[in-house]
N, C-alpha and C positions, 0 to 999 in steps of 0.2 A: 395840573401842576401839583396840587395838593395830594392827589392819589399817587403820583410818582414819588413824592417826598415820603409818604407813609410806607410805600413799598420798600424804598431804600432803607428806611429806619428799621423795618422788620428784618430785612436781610442782614443789616449791620448788627443788630442785636443777636440774631441767630449765630452769626460768625463769632461774636464776642463770647457768648455762652459756651459754644462748642470748642473753640480753639484757643481763646485767650488764656485761660488758666494753665494749659499745658505750656504755652509759650512763656508765661510769667514765671512758672516754677522752674523752667529751664534757665531763665534769666537769673533767678535768685541763686541757682546752683552755680552758674558761671561766675556770679559776683563774689562767691566764697572761695574761688579757686586758690588764690594766694594763701588764704587762711588755712585751707585744708592741707596745702603743702607744708605750711609752717607747723601745723599741729598733728601731722601724720604719725609721729612717734609717741606722743603723749597728749591726752586731752587736757583741756584747761579747766581747772576746778574753780567755779565762780559762785560766790554767795550772792543771791539776787534779792534786792529790796522789793517790798510789796508794791511800791509805786511803779516799778518797771512792768509788772504783770498788768497793772491797771491801764497803762498806756499801750499795752499790747492789743487792746481792743481798738482797732483802727477804723472800723465802720460801725455805724449804729442805724437803727430803724427810725425813719422820719416820715411824717405825714406830708404828702405832696398834694397841695391844693390844685384842683383843676377848674374850680368855679363855684357857683352857688345856685342851689335849686330853689326857685320860688315856689314850686309845688310842695316840696318837702320841708321848705324853710330850714335848710341845712347846707352846710359846706360840703362840696363834692371833692373827692380826691382818692388817693390810694396810699398804702404803705410801701416804702421802698428802702433798700439799703443805700446809704450815702456815706462817703468818707467823712471822717471827723474833721480833717484839716483841709484848708483851702490850698490850691496848688502854689499860690504865691506866699505861703506862710514862711516866715524867716526867723522864727524863734529858736532859742537853744533847745527847747523841748522838741520841736519838730525835727531838728537835725538829728537828735537821738532816736526819735521814732522811726526815721528812715533806715536806721541800722538794725532795728528789731527783727525784720524778716530774715536777714542774714544770720543773726544770732540764733533765732529759733531753728533755722535750717541746720546750722552746725550742731545744735543740741540734738536734733532728731537723728543726725548721722553719727553721733557719739564723739564729735570733736570738742564739744563743750559740755562739761558735766555741770548742770545747773543744780545748785544746792539751796536749801532753806534751813531754818533753825527753829527751835522751840519758840523762841521769843518772836521771830518773824511770823510763825504760824499763829501766835497769840494776837498779833496785830491784824493779821489777815482775818481772823475769826470775828473781829469787831466790825468789819466792813460788810456791806451788803454783797452777796455773791455777784449781783449784776455789775458791781463796780470792777470786779476782777475778771469776770468771764463774759460779760455782755448780758444785757437784761431782756433782749427781745430775740425772736426767732431769726431775724434777718441780720443780726449783728455778726461781725467777723473778728476773730481773735487770732493773732499770729501764733500764739502759744497754745492753741487748742490741742489737747491730748498730751501735753508735756507735763510730767509730774516730778518736780524736783525732789531729790532725796534729802531727808532731814539729817543734819550733821550730828546733832547732839541729842541728849535725852535729859529729862527732868523728872525727878521723883514727884509724882503727883500726891502721894500721901493720902490724906482724907479729903482732898479737894477735887471737885469736878473740873473738867477742862474749861467749862464756861466761867467758873470762878477764877481759875488761873489766867484766863484771857482778859479779865476786867482790867481796865487801864490803871485803876487804883492799886489793885493787887500786883500788877506788873511793876509799877513804880516802886512799891514797897520792897518787892523782891530784889530789884536792881540796887536800890539804896542800901540794902543789907549786905551786898556783895563786898568782899574784901580783896577781890582779885586785883593785884597790883597794876597790871597793864590797864585794866578797865578804869581804875581810879586815876591813873595818869592821863589817859585819853579824855576822861570826863573833865579833868581840871582844865585842859586846853580847849575842849569843844563846848564847855559850859553845861550847867545842870539841865537846861531845857532840852539838850540833845543826849540825854542819858541812854535812850534806846539805841541811838546811832553809835554811841561809843561802845555799847555792848556788842552790836553787830560787827563793828570793826575788830573788836577783841576776839569774837567768835571766828571771823574769817582768818585772823592771824593764828589762832590756836589750832585751826584745822588745815593749815597750809593751803589756803585758797589763794589763787592768783590775785583776785580782787574782790572787793565788795561793790557790786554793780548797783548804782542808784540813779534816780532822776530827781533827787532832792537837791536843787541847785543852791539853796541857802546853805546846806551842809557842805557842798563842794566849795563854796565861797569861803566859809569859815575855815575849812581844812587848808585851803591855799594860804590863808593868813598865818597859820601856825605850823605849817609843814616843816619849817626849818628848825623846829624845837624837838627835843627828845620827849617821849619815845617815838614821835611820828617819823623822825628821820631814820630810825632803825627798823621800821615796819617792813616786813617782807611782802605782805599783802598791800595792794594798792586800792585807793578809793577812785572809782572811775564811773563816768557816765557811759551809756551805750556809744555815744559819738567817739569818746576817747578810746574805748575798747575797739571800735571799728577802725580807727586810725592805726592802732597797734597791730591789728590783724590784717590791715589793708583790705577791709571790706568796702565794697562799693555801695553807696546809699541806694535804696529802692523806694521810690515814692509810693506810699501806701495806696494811692488812688488806683494803681495798676492791678491791685489785688481785688478790686471790686467784684469781679465775676467768679472768684474762687469759691467753689462749693455752692453757687447760687442757682436756684431754679425758680426765682421770683423776681419782681421788678427791681432793677438796679439803676441808680442815677449817679454815675461818677462825675457828672457835671455840676453837682451840688455839694454842699458841705454843711456841717453843723454850724450854727450861729457862733461867731467869734472863734471858730476852729477849736471849740471846747466840747468835751463830752457832756452828756446829760449829768446833772448834779444829783447823782444817786445818793441816798442817805448813807451817812458814814457808819451808822450802827445798825446791827440787825434788829428787826422788830422784837419786842419782848415776847416771850413765849406765852 
């Protein structure tokens, strides 16, 4: 009985490695059919928040314990790719994560033009690369290979990019801005969201359809004041991936089905990260 079970497991894994990625990629393509019809005449220009890319890492590498060796006095096990989120996860964040594969697919096909900005790149620079791209070999990132175009430029003068990327320097730079739209947005969104106010201003100034974010506190605050000017007159929208998915009629894709994409190593789609949360990678890069 045990041998039969092991044989079936090996065959099942062989089928998953060989055929499942092709099937899943076809499923994602089919899930974007309505969006591709809607966007066939003009791509959607979207300014993307850093946190969206961070949540694009849908699988991480986890140590799977198989027992304990009395001989070696050590825990036995192996490394495997596991989904971040549990299949019964019902959070706002997870509902948006399920839309990310479709958004990434549309971006690769040219139907969505993903954009970034100088200030967003400054925020990105302060994060560990593992937070945005995955920190281990077995990790999976739905945005792998996608390079958003920078919308604006900033005169660096005598500063290095590392200096410009410091949080203190960025705050001072934004505080010195006299841009009227930024000042109005800042008044309603409050000082602690100065960077978010600037990103909204950037999206508006460059005719973006939306500023895509997974900052749900920002979304909540925006909803509270969206009836006030200048927010009512904004052409650009503040949207979560879930909201953009509803607009484009994208079908959600549970990230778990992506487990075997690009894999040639142990995969455990039946597991997930504790609490359906990613590893707590350091927020700042280590000092040089």
